[in-house]
C-alpha positions, 0 to 999 in steps of 0.5 A: 513435336508439332501440334495444330489446334482449331477452336472457333469461339471464346469457350474453345479458346479457353479450353484450347489454352488450358490444353496447350499448357498441359501439352507443354508440360509433357512436351517442352519443345512442342511447336503449336500452331492454332486457330483460336483467340487471345488465350491460346496465343498467350498460352504459347500457340502461334495464332493463324486466325482469331475466332472473332473474325469468324463469329457467325451464328445461326443458319441465316447468318452463316449462309449470308457469310458463306463466301467468307466461311469457305475462304477461311476453310481454304486458308486453313487447309493450305496452312495445315499442309505447310505446317505439316503437324504430327497431330491435328486437334479439333475443339468443338466448332463442327461446321468448320472442323468436320470439313477440315478433319476430312481433309486432314485424314485424307492427307494422312494426319493423326486426328483428335476431336476434343469436345464432341460436336453436339451430334446427339442434338441434331445431324446425328448422321455426322457420326458416320463421318466422325468415326471415319475421319477422327482417330480419337474422340474425347467427350466431356459430357457423361451421356455422350459415351453411351450415345456414341456406343449406339453407333458402335463408336468407342470414345473416351470420356475425359471429364468436363474441363470447366470443372477444374477451371472453376474449382481452381478459380473459386479456391483462389478467390475466396474473398469474392462474395455477393455484396449486401445489395442484390447483384444480378449478372447479365450474360448476353453472349459474345457476338454482336448479333446475339447481344442486340437480340437479347440484351435490350430485353434483359435491360427492360426487365431491370426497370422492375428491380430498382433496388438491385444492381445489374452488371453486364459481362462485356465480351472481350472482342467488343467495344464498350461504346457498343453496349453504351448505346443500349445501356445509357438510360439505365441507372442501375446497370454497369459494364464489367469487362474481362472479369466474368468469373469474378462477376458470377462469384459476386452475383445472387442470380443471373440472366444468361444467353444459351451456350457454355455460359449457362454451364459456367454459371451453374457450376458457380452455383448461381441460380439463373434464367436461360435466354435464347432469341435468334432470327426468325428464320434461324429459329424456325430452321433449328426448331425443325432440326434439333431433337433435344428436349432442352437448349441448356447444357444444365438441363440436358445433363440433368435430364430435367428442367433444373433451370428455367429456359425462355426461348424465342417468343417466351423471352420477354421482359415480363417473363424475365421479371416473373422468373427473376422474382422467383429466384430472388424472393421465393426461398423454396423455389431458389432452394430447389434450383440450388439443389439442382446445381449441386447435383450437376456439380456432383455429376461432372466433378468426378471426371477430374482434370480434363485438360491434363488427361487430354494432353496425355492422350494426344502426346502418347498418341504421337509417340506411339 
């Protein structure tokens, strides 16, 4: 059978690659074409476009690259028709995937959305479109099922795919432990523009911790030289490429850009400070549109300020220093954060193997 998968960023590439592997266990002759990244390609998907070609973030950045975005949408529609799949699977990435889903439904293809768009945060009205064009909505956050029920939209909770990924990694690498010297992970994001905004602020804070070791998770799509223009003056900072999970297992704390990385860090049990800073225009637009109390998935799932968020003007070297000192030097504060992270794991872990569940749903849907 023929499968067409669309993901648009590093996290979608990870979850898409695990889904491809699970599909192949159930359908040995699966023909899989995809929009994603290296991981989906390595798992056996025929790659049409790499996500790094479409790495636009923020309202202003997307607007400035609108012609490119529309060009990719046109290419995807053409390629979809030529491949003529049995099912189209959309992995998050709503700005791109929802228009393609409307197109796919119009042309009679079966449609599955795996990892729901965050319609509970903004543009809630998109639920009407999703209900019309998506045959199966598979959600990965416990509260999403209840949210969609308010719209009379029956969805299926499959659990969060990161739980299995991280559980297996921790089990396979028990030798990875934090070293004697305090080690801090810096996760400034995967896109050049967001790294330029956040990494210099993180680096400035490192000056206040001369006895600590700071290690930056280098994005796989970016060159080492890009980081070195910002890090060359800091003697206690080093780059780590392609080993983010190893880095987290060997860290006492972390400074993390908002996004999936905040949840990954939390599931590894690493106390963190969540960092967000965008362009002024994008931030002002987002502030007026987004309706949630928190920006990190950790706090959203737990529905409380379980980890500290420093947003826009609050993200300063001084504030980062204050929060990091509390995580490293205040046992009571650190213990409270770690208790919250354990609570998060206990909430998400009962979901089980999300990728395997999702693959079975998709394959059964085609065969029915």
